[in-house]
Steps between C-alpha positions, in 0.01 A plus 500: 500500500792741465688652790219495754267797463245313287382189686185299548335522839204263542482456119486880446792676329630785714755780461695542823209344684224712339230324298534585131130420451411762762716758322328411171160554664611846606670626183356289213696321229738496329763654727872482560597409856844563649662384822700780663668235716645317199619821335673606820655157551643490148642852518662424835652183354705721266597734782600220735710324235682824410544632854881515475543660156419859395182469293168650404207276411293688240157346446406482130185713496383348170432169678230651723446875511210524747561792737434291812750234387758769425438671835538170684839443334604862551429470871717187511792699355477405133636705214327484162577426136276688256452494123260792444401844623170350617689270735701800625170681566376205705816511713460873553147425627636270772783736598787284373853639529626596151850384597364144523356496146660351189359590156537216251343437159603501137275784379493787748332811354656843549233604751565180699873571513430859609266376774772264627759779490281748683396244760865417566488122459789276603595384149380471143580164344579600142459249217664667196748768396209702364330491839820605677525797266136596561539479880818711471331764283193524725716517812692785336177681410379487860845552657483167682766232520358152436621181666499220245570129480552333165292189451723227363368224279715209621390251232368252756225246430266526801314179404155653533204584276612685185275799574658566840864426412688830471874430520607353166638680196171459313303712745422872501647552847842619607835582340760240388794462735766646266284804417436560870872489570556776243224713658658479846836586344369826351313679778590841352247431222228525766599799720168509686502131596668324787547131432409360840422139416495197277170323444356187344172311495492172312132406522214393720380174659852353504512180702871422533797690640745443215368770259516761777853391589609524136353849470680615815826351368461719191443808713798413718722475192386846390564651844853355496564629144385847596750497787590851608262651242216338687600639837188721516274194471282443803241247392482155348138446390435135427131547414230257602353191341498236775217259421232349720336160494181509294491130411796261519781757491766475770644853525764583758367663815533875546767428762704276267478753218592802712786327683644380168500855364643641822791256504571554131508880517645560847855565379396781263422742786193632319147536635283222364170605342228239444169538315278212619129505422340161445700331776356746755134523394430211259389234745334755730201548267199301379221592259164398645234427239148353502376219277224632271415161350645168396466383143550156351642534150529222245847414627562717802355614829508879534481701820401858411602755766442872544867599467646527153826543312457876552551431873786250462666468161802290600357158400422610146797740462773273635332158519544553874384238751303617803372251755125528561349410836132479594426744781290229661656155476240278329475125511523292185752376246699748291431522128670694219336837437569828321456803724402786270371856521210679330708693242446450126842345437604135490810616687285597799597215731673449833560124471452230238445132573560573868406229750250661737241371745130545412391863487161661442356845434559734793815325623809712558844421357835650600751537216836485673830688482369811322648772723750593227398598146136428577306818564788709358433349154121520526294684237144606423467272195134426419420813708547295814561683825830420663479295816525620858823448694492395866776461760498284811710662771509477879204265522257692281444584135455828319428601143815665360350567156129535442341305219464730200156640425337521158550876522875437545500318166392806303601799713793595274304463174321773308201470265 
């Protein structure tokens, strides 16, 4: 059942001891549900493993950008990794310290760079010579000096889904190692930049240590080559990407991953920056949905639920596996079923040929491990209102994002 926040108690699935069915009665379905306890535990696992090395754990806001989730992490001492001005705005709303914010991303617009400059963020992670020039020119225009790390593309195969691999030479991210070396060797070309760090991010949902270790080896080689030229460097940003167990994966624990990185980088005397997202929030969330009807097709049994691919697109986008648990444990033998939503797309499914116990209209299902890249990828396709978000914390639950109204769907449109 995951770490231990989602457990059955007297055949009823609970989140940190609270009945999920009771929450559903109060807020309606579908809704995302998060355990503050699990988020806190996972963040502290990074901190505890890195206690003896200078570091800053920067939560990847793209994984889950709800203000309450961000505030929870902020209060625990987290920094943040952002990829848009919208994410920066969210952090301003929770009072985050600009000097604990990294700005990554391959396509930053001028106004986004200016916002980062004026806010005074810790570091831009730049992904091309063109971007370095643009940051330099904008910093000059506003008489600000920008702290920058160059994102290296280390040419490492992260052994993950093609859409979330980012560290090989065929991807749009980062700068090749030799080109990066030339950039660090010619700082006078960028008089308004201070090269404070070296950065890389090789992908997401990586379930073995070796690709991370290979990436760090590449960064270490670059630091050594830079030698005295790199004496102003403060930060080694090794990105994020640690996977979680959705199905049969056996990823290293947060502790194993963090200790491995700490030991590997200790001799460089740089502050370690990490950008975890999924490993902190992924398993802390479930999507609770109600069965509308069951349907016996010519060859398949379908379970039609009130959540759709607009709520959770990962199964159809990545072929992702998410465990599905009945909120009330029913009796009866499991049979293969397709769990599908109401959207007019064959790709609107959460599971295919999944062995599930008997379910009927009105039953609740919990789609597991959706705390990362669940709500943050949701849309209004088919003019569906986005789901509510709920957090269980300190023995009670609260709605941290109201369900959208029909008025919300059209409020920005004009006849």
